[in-house]
C-alpha positions in Angstrom: 74.8 120.0 25.0 77.9 119.7 22.9 80.5 117.0 23.3 83.0 119.6 24.5 80.7 120.7 27.4 80.1 117.1 28.3 83.8 116.4 28.4 84.4 119.4 30.6 81.7 118.3 33.0 83.1 114.8 33.1 86.6 116.1 33.9 85.2 118.3 36.7 83.3 115.3 38.2 86.5 113.2 38.0 88.4 116.0 39.8 85.8 116.3 42.5 85.7 112.6 42.9 89.5 112.5 43.4 89.3 115.3 45.9 86.5 113.5 47.8 88.5 110.2 47.8 91.6 112.1 49.2 89.4 113.7 51.9 87.9 110.3 52.7 91.4 108.9 53.1 92.4 111.7 55.5 89.1 111.2 57.4 89.7 107.4 57.7 93.3 108.1 59.0 91.9 110.6 61.5 89.2 108.2 62.6 91.8 105.4 63.1 94.1 107.7 65.1 91.1 108.9 67.2 90.0 105.3 67.8 93.5 104.3 68.8 93.8 107.3 71.2 90.4 106.5 72.7 91.4 102.8 73.3 94.6 104.0 75.0 92.6 106.4 77.2 90.1 103.7 78.0 92.9 101.3 79.1 94.6 104.0 81.2 91.2 104.9 82.7 90.3 101.3 83.6 93.7 100.0 84.7 94.8 103.1 86.7 95.7 102.2 90.3 93.1 104.8 91.4 89.3 104.2 91.3 87.4 106.8 89.3 83.7 107.6 89.5 81.3 110.3 88.1 78.5 111.1 90.6 75.4 113.0 89.5 74.0 116.0 91.3 71.4 113.6 92.8 74.2 111.4 94.2 73.9 108.5 91.6 77.0 106.8 90.2 77.0 107.6 86.5 80.4 106.1 85.5 83.1 104.0 87.0 86.4 102.4 86.0 87.5 98.8 86.5 89.6 99.6 89.5 86.7 101.0 91.5 84.5 98.0 90.4 87.2 95.7 91.8 87.4 97.7 95.0 83.7 97.2 95.7 83.5 93.8 94.1 80.7 94.7 91.7 80.5 94.9 87.9 79.6 98.1 86.1 75.9 97.1 85.7 75.6 96.7 89.5 77.5 99.9 90.3 76.3 102.4 87.8 72.9 104.0 88.6 73.1 103.2 92.3 73.4 105.9 95.0 77.1 106.1 95.7 76.3 106.6 99.4 75.2 103.0 99.8 78.8 102.0 99.3 80.0 104.3 102.1 80.3 102.7 105.6 77.3 103.9 107.8 79.8 105.3 110.3 81.1 107.7 107.7 78.0 108.6 105.7 77.4 111.9 107.5 81.0 112.9 106.6 80.3 112.0 103.0 77.0 113.7 102.8 78.5 116.9 104.3 81.3 116.9 101.7 78.9 116.2 98.9 76.6 119.1 99.9 79.6 121.4 100.2 80.6 120.6 96.7 77.2 121.2 95.2 76.9 124.4 97.1 80.3 126.0 96.6 81.4 124.5 93.3 84.8 123.6 94.7 86.9 120.5 95.3 87.9 118.8 98.5 89.5 115.6 100.0 88.2 113.3 102.6 89.0 110.0 104.2 86.3 107.5 104.9 85.5 103.8 104.7 84.1 102.1 101.7 82.1 98.8 101.7 82.5 96.1 99.2 79.9 93.6 98.1 80.6 91.4 101.1 79.9 94.4 103.4 83.5 94.5 104.4 84.8 98.1 105.1 88.2 99.5 104.1 89.7 102.9 104.3 89.9 105.1 101.2 91.0 108.6 100.3 88.6 110.5 98.1 89.5 113.6 96.0 86.3 115.1 94.7 85.9 117.9 92.2 82.6 119.6 91.1 81.9 120.0 87.4 79.2 122.4 86.5 77.2 121.8 83.3 75.1 124.3 81.2 72.1 122.4 82.4 72.4 122.5 86.2 70.7 119.1 86.6 73.5 117.6 84.5 76.3 118.9 86.8 78.3 116.1 88.4 81.3 115.3 90.7 84.5 113.6 89.7 85.9 111.3 92.3 89.4 109.8 92.5 89.5 107.0 95.1 92.6 105.5 96.6 92.7 102.5 98.8 94.6 103.5 102.0 93.7 100.5 104.2 97.4 99.4 104.3 98.5 102.8 105.4 95.8 102.9 108.1 96.8 99.4 109.3 100.5 100.5 109.5 99.4 103.6 111.5 97.4 101.4 113.9 100.3 99.0 114.3 102.6 101.9 115.0 100.3 103.3 117.7 99.9 99.8 119.2 103.7 99.3 119.3 104.2 102.8 120.8 101.6 101.9 123.4 103.5 98.7 124.3 106.8 100.5 124.4 105.6 103.3 126.7 105.6 101.3 129.9 109.1 100.0 129.1 110.3 103.5 128.4 108.8 104.6 131.7 110.6 101.9 133.6 113.8 102.7 131.8 113.4 106.4 132.8 112.7 105.4 136.4 115.8 103.2 136.4 117.9 106.1 135.1 116.4 108.4 137.7 117.0 105.9 140.5 120.6 105.4 139.4 121.1 109.2 139.4 119.6 109.5 142.9 121.8 106.6 144.2 124.9 108.2 142.7 124.0 111.5 144.4 123.5 109.7 147.7 126.8 108.0 147.4 128.5 111.3 146.8 127.0 112.5 150.1 127.6 109.3 152.1 131.2 108.7 151.2 132.5 111.8 153.0 130.2 111.0 156.0 131.7 107.6 156.2 135.2 108.9 156.0 134.7 111.6 158.5 133.0 109.2 160.9 136.0 106.9 160.7 138.4 109.7 161.4 136.3 110.9 164.3 136.2 107.4 165.8 140.0 107.0 165.6 140.4 110.2 167.6 138.2 108.9 170.5 139.5 106.7 173.3 138.8 103.0 173.0 136.2 103.0 175.8 134.5 106.2 174.9 130.6 105.9 174.8 130.6 108.1 171.6 132.3 105.3 169.6 128.9 103.4 169.6 127.1 106.3 167.9 129.9 106.9 165.4 129.8 103.2 164.5 126.1 103.4 163.9 126.7 106.4 161.5 129.3 104.3 159.7 126.9 101.4 159.3 124.0 103.5 158.1 126.1 105.4 155.6 127.5 102.2 154.2 124.0 100.9 153.4 124.0 98.1 156.0 120.4 97.5 157.1 121.4 96.5 160.6 122.0 100.0 161.8 121.9 98.9 165.5 125.0 96.7 165.3 127.4 97.7 168.0 131.1 97.6 167.1 133.3 98.7 170.0 
């Protein structure tokens, strides 16, 4: 092999080496950007105010974020791999099972409200938005869950109902008072002309007329005096 051929091969190798180094630089930059984007996604995923979980077709928790782990008071090792239903309050498990079966059967998404239990077995209300994700291998299909703590909203709703319940008797009494005042006003409108006409009638009678006693009783009754049998001659 001549020196000229060797020189040409060497130049080609140097050219390829420079191209590979340039491609490696681009690849390193891409990997750095990808790693940065992944870290940002992981931070958003873990510190979102909503709990996230991936539940397998068999009902096992396959993945969770930090918010959900804080909700139930367990770390990832204790949460992942467990049947998610064990964290649902027993009172609401039928509702959860029904929703889960519907998702697996209809490949849809739905929303439910139920109570979740933490590690201390204390229950609190949550809102769950669940979406089915079908995989090429049916056994690898799963459900995505977005879980929001709504216990404060539920407490506010209970307080509102309690306050309304306490206010109802007062409102009824107030309504009765308004009704009684209206009835009294109507009676006064009726009694005033009765009183007036009774007085006019009595003035027309002689002083010793027996009818004056009866008219006097009409006057007393229409004026609201309880002693309707008082005789004024």
